[in-house]
C-alpha positions as CSV (number, residue, x, y, z in Angstrom):
1,X,-64.7,-50.0,61.7
2,X,-67.1,-52.1,59.7
3,X,-69.4,-50.9,56.9
4,X,-73.1,-51.4,56.3
5,X,-72.1,-53.8,53.4
6,X,-70.3,-55.9,55.9
7,X,-73.3,-56.1,58.2
8,X,-75.6,-57.0,55.2
9,X,-73.2,-59.8,54.2
10,X,-73.1,-61.1,57.8
11,X,-76.8,-61.0,58.1
12,X,-77.2,-62.9,54.9
13,X,-74.6,-65.5,56.0
14,X,-76.4,-65.8,59.4
15,X,-79.8,-66.4,57.8
16,X,-78.5,-68.9,55.3
17,X,-76.5,-70.9,57.9
18,X,-79.4,-70.9,60.3
19,X,-81.6,-72.2,57.5
20,X,-79.1,-75.0,56.8
21,X,-78.6,-75.8,60.5
22,X,-82.4,-76.0,61.1
23,X,-82.9,-78.1,58.0
24,X,-80.2,-80.5,59.3
25,X,-81.7,-80.5,62.8
26,X,-85.1,-81.2,61.4
27,X,-83.9,-84.6,60.1
28,X,-83.3,-85.7,63.7
29,X,-85.7,-86.9,66.3
30,X,-86.9,-84.7,69.1
31,X,-84.9,-86.8,71.5
32,X,-81.7,-86.3,69.5
33,X,-82.2,-82.5,69.3
34,X,-82.7,-82.4,73.1
35,X,-79.9,-84.8,74.1
36,X,-77.0,-83.3,76.0
37,X,-74.2,-83.6,73.5
38,X,-71.5,-81.9,75.7
39,X,-71.8,-78.5,74.0
40,X,-71.6,-75.3,76.2
41,X,-75.4,-75.2,76.4
42,X,-75.8,-79.0,76.2
43,X,-78.2,-79.9,73.4
44,X,-78.8,-78.7,69.9
45,X,-82.2,-77.3,70.9
46,X,-80.8,-75.4,73.9
47,X,-78.0,-74.0,71.8
48,X,-80.4,-72.8,69.1
49,X,-82.6,-71.2,71.8
50,X,-79.6,-69.4,73.2
51,X,-78.6,-68.2,69.8
52,X,-82.1,-66.8,69.2
53,X,-82.1,-65.2,72.7
54,X,-78.6,-63.6,72.0
55,X,-79.7,-62.1,68.7
56,X,-82.9,-60.8,70.4
57,X,-81.0,-59.1,73.2
58,X,-78.6,-57.5,70.8
59,X,-81.3,-56.3,68.5
60,X,-83.1,-54.9,71.5
61,X,-80.0,-52.9,72.3
62,X,-79.3,-51.9,68.7
63,X,-82.7,-51.2,67.3
64,X,-85.2,-51.2,70.3
65,X,-86.8,-54.5,69.4
66,X,-88.7,-56.4,72.1
67,X,-86.4,-57.6,74.9
68,X,-86.4,-61.4,75.2
69,X,-87.5,-63.0,78.4
70,X,-85.0,-64.0,81.1
71,X,-81.3,-63.9,81.1
72,X,-78.5,-66.1,79.8
73,X,-79.4,-68.9,82.2
74,X,-83.0,-69.0,80.9
75,X,-82.0,-68.5,77.3
76,X,-81.8,-72.2,76.6
77,X,-85.5,-72.5,77.3
78,X,-86.6,-69.4,75.2
79,X,-88.9,-71.5,72.9
80,X,-90.1,-74.9,74.0
81,X,-91.4,-76.5,70.8
82,X,-89.3,-77.3,67.7
83,X,-91.7,-75.8,65.1
84,X,-92.2,-72.6,67.1
85,X,-88.4,-72.3,67.5
86,X,-87.8,-72.8,63.8
87,X,-90.5,-70.2,62.9
88,X,-89.1,-67.7,65.4
89,X,-85.6,-68.2,64.0
90,X,-86.8,-67.6,60.4
91,X,-88.7,-64.5,61.5
92,X,-85.7,-63.1,63.4
93,X,-83.4,-63.7,60.4
94,X,-85.7,-61.8,58.1
95,X,-86.0,-58.9,60.5
96,X,-82.2,-58.8,60.9
97,X,-81.7,-58.7,57.2
98,X,-84.2,-55.9,57.0
99,X,-82.4,-54.0,59.7
100,X,-79.0,-54.5,58.0
101,X,-80.4,-53.4,54.6
102,X,-81.5,-50.1,56.2
103,X,-78.2,-49.3,58.0
104,X,-76.2,-46.2,57.2
105,X,-72.6,-45.7,58.1
106,X,-73.6,-43.4,60.9
107,X,-75.6,-46.2,62.5
108,X,-72.3,-48.1,63.2
109,X,-70.5,-45.1,64.7
110,X,-70.3,-44.0,68.3
111,X,-70.7,-46.1,71.5
112,X,-73.6,-48.1,72.9
113,X,-74.2,-48.1,76.6
114,X,-76.3,-50.8,78.2
115,X,-76.6,-52.8,81.5
116,X,-75.0,-56.2,81.0
117,X,-76.6,-59.0,83.0
118,X,-73.6,-61.2,82.3
119,X,-71.2,-58.7,84.0
120,X,-73.7,-57.2,86.4
121,X,-72.7,-53.6,85.4
122,X,-73.2,-50.9,82.9
123,X,-71.0,-51.4,79.8
124,X,-70.0,-49.0,77.0
125,X,-68.4,-50.2,73.7
126,X,-68.2,-49.0,70.1
127,X,-71.4,-50.0,68.1
128,X,-69.4,-51.5,65.3
129,X,-67.5,-53.7,67.7
130,X,-70.8,-54.9,69.3
131,X,-72.4,-55.7,65.9
132,X,-69.2,-57.7,65.1
133,X,-69.6,-59.5,68.4
134,X,-73.2,-60.4,67.7
135,X,-72.2,-62.1,64.4
136,X,-69.2,-63.7,66.0
137,X,-71.3,-65.1,68.8
138,X,-73.7,-66.6,66.2
139,X,-70.8,-68.3,64.4
140,X,-69.3,-69.6,67.7
141,X,-72.5,-71.3,69.0
142,X,-73.6,-72.4,65.5
143,X,-70.3,-74.2,65.3
144,X,-71.1,-76.1,68.5
145,X,-74.5,-77.0,67.1
146,X,-72.9,-78.0,63.8
147,X,-70.5,-80.4,65.6
148,X,-73.5,-82.0,67.4
149,X,-75.3,-82.4,64.1
150,X,-72.3,-83.9,62.4
151,X,-71.8,-86.4,65.2
152,X,-75.4,-87.5,64.6
153,X,-74.9,-87.8,60.8
154,X,-76.8,-84.6,59.8
155,X,-75.1,-82.3,57.3
156,X,-75.4,-78.6,56.6
157,X,-73.3,-78.4,53.4
158,X,-70.6,-75.9,53.0
159,X,-70.2,-73.4,55.8
160,X,-67.4,-71.1,54.3
161,X,-68.5,-67.5,54.2
162,X,-67.2,-66.7,50.7
163,X,-69.1,-69.6,49.2
164,X,-72.3,-69.2,51.2
165,X,-72.9,-65.5,50.7
166,X,-73.6,-64.2,47.2
167,X,-72.2,-60.9,46.0
168,X,-75.7,-59.5,45.8
169,X,-76.0,-59.9,49.6
170,X,-73.5,-57.1,50.3
171,X,-73.4,-55.0,47.1
């Protein structure tokens, strides 16, 4: 099982890497951000929308936050404008860090039961595993967006967890 310190570190990493990714994407044109680059969700913009949607749906399940509109198919269109998407991402990251800061070990115990639109059925898994999945999902799709950014000459700097997250982020 994971600890609240692990969740705090991952929330800090998530926020910092999103900041770097969005800063890099901001150096591109709107057309470059929306061009289909062959990633799973196509473009940088669509991938970033899906990431925001994914975090929103998991935080809805974990903490009762507002459920995002639509399902996975609509997730790529969650926020239309670049500035609005960037602001929504920053707000989500701040909320997630606040959530992580308030976690107690008991919050990561037990199972979570929810209806999965992806599988079309009710699911039940350990909470700690699902929190781990949420952060793994972020890293997976951020890696796709990072590859698209790199191809276009935009850089994010170092992405290695031990060098990005400060000790104060988990202590």
